[in-house]
N, C-alpha and C positions, 0 to 999 in steps of 0.2 A: 438542415437535414432532417427528413421526416423520420419518426420513429421506427418506421417500417424498414428503413435501411441501417439499422442501428449497427455498431461494430460487433464482432464475434466475441470479442473481449467481455461484452455485457450480458451475452446470452445466458449464462448461469444464473443471472440476477434479475432476469426479465420473464414478466408473465405475458406472454403475447396474446393479443386478442385480434381477431380478424374484423371486428366490428369497427367501421372507418370513425364513427362518432366519439368511441372510447379513445381511439388513438388521438384523434384531434384535439380533445379536451386534455390528454394526458400531455401533448407537447407544449402546451403553454405553462405547464407547472414548472419546469426548469429550462433554462436558457441552452443554446448551443455550447456556449463556453463552460457552463456546469457540467454538461454532458461530456464534454472532452476531459474535462478535469477527473470526473468520476472514471472515466477510462484509464487515465493516469495512475488514480489511486488502485484500481483493480489490478493494474499491470505490476504495481510497486508490491501489493500484497501477494501476487502469484510468485514474483520473483524472490520475494522474502521468505515464503514457505518453501521454494525450492531449496534455496540456500541453507535454511535451518534443517531441511531433510538430508541435504549432503552432509552437515556437521553430525546429525544424529547417526548415519549410516557409517561414517568414518569413525566415530568415537563410540560407537554402540551405545547410543543415549536412548533412554525410555522417554519420549516427550510427554507421556501421560504423569510422569512423577511430578511431585510439587515443585522441586527445584532441580531440572533435568541438566542444567549446565554446570552443577557445582563444581565438578571436576576440571572444566575448563576456565573457570573465571579466576581462580585462585593464581596467585603469583609464585606459589611454592613450586611450580613446575613451568615447562615451557608451553603448555598447551593453551594459554590464554591468546596467543596469536600463532597464525601459521598459514597453511593454504590447503584449499581443497580443491576438487576436479574443476575443469573448465576454466582454468586460469584465475580462481578466485582466491584472493587473500582475505584472512579475517583477524579482527583484533577485537576482543572484549574491553569495554570500558564501562564503568558504571552499571546502568540497567539496561545496556544495548550492546550490540555487536555490530562493528562497522565491517562492511563488505567492501572490497574493491577489486575489479577485474584488472588484472596487469597489463592485458591487451588492449582492451577498449576504454579503459579508463571509468568504467560505468560504476558508480557509488550507490550504497544502500546503507542506511543505519538502521538497524532492526532492534525494537525494544523487545528484551527477552524475558521480562518479569510478568508477562500475561499469558498463561497458559492458553494454548492455541490462538493467540491474537497476535501474530508475528507481524500484520500489516497494518500496525497503529500508525497514525498520521500525525507526523511533526511537520508543522509548515516549512521550516528551514530545509530538512533532509529530503522531504517530497520533492521540492523545487530542485535540490541537488540531483536527485534520482532522474527527473526530467530532463535536467541540463545534460545528463551525462548518459542517456539513453537515446541511441540513433533513432529507433523505431518510434520515439515519442516526438520526434522534431516538430511535428505538426501541431502538437500542444502550444509550443513557444512561438509557432507563426501566429496561432490565434490569440494566445494569452502573452503578449510581449514585454510585460513588466512584472517585476517581483509584487509591486504594489497591487497590481490587478490580480496575479495570482493569489495573494494572501486574501484579498478582497472576496473572491469567489469561494474560498475555502469557508469564510466567515458566512457567505450567503448559504452555503449548503449545511453549515451548522444551524442556522437560522431556521432553516427548513426542516431541520431535524434528519437531514441524510447522511450527516456526520454526528455522531453521538459520543459521549464520554461514558465509558463504563467503570470508572473507577470513582473513588471516594476522595473528596478534598482532604489535603491539598494537593494530591496527585491528580494527573490527568493521563487517561488512555483513550484517545479518540480512534473510533473505527467507523467504516461504513455501516449505515443502518440497513442491512440487506432486505430486512422485512419492508421497510417503508419504500426502498428501490424497487422492489417488485410492484408497488402500487403506483410509481410514478413514472418508471420507463416503460 
C-alpha cells in the first residue's frame, strides 16, 4: 500500500509531501505490517482517550491533576468499578483501568499513571484490543499470530517508533509521534 493511500487514522501523525521521491524513500522505512500495527495503536490510543474522557465527565475529574483518579481507585467506595455511556463497563486495578463493552465485547486495558498518556502500549492488552475490535479485523488478517504481532512491536521499538517514557524499572511505552511524522 503506497504511503499516498494511508488510512485516515494516521493523518494527524503524518507530514504529507507531494514529492514522489520523498514518498518512495519513506515507504521503505516501515513495512506494510508495521503500518497496520501503527494504525491499531492509534485506534487504541483514540479509544482510550475517549473512555478516559467519559470517566472524567461522569465523575467531574480534572485530568490535569497529578492523581485525577484518586476517588475512583479506592476500595472505600463503589466507584472503582461501574459503567459509563455507550455500554462501557470499567474496573480499576493496580495502575490501570479495564474497559469492556457489554454489547460488543471490545476490551481495553488503559494505564492511568501517566498524565495525558492513556494510550500506553502493553503487548498483551494491545493484542486483546485488536482481537475484540471489529473494525480492526484486517490487522489480524495480515498479522495472524501472536508471535508475529509481538515481533512487529519489537521491530517498531528497535526503529524507535515506540518509545519508553518511564524510568527503570517501570515501563510506559507510547508511539513516538515526532518520529512518525518523519517516517509516514
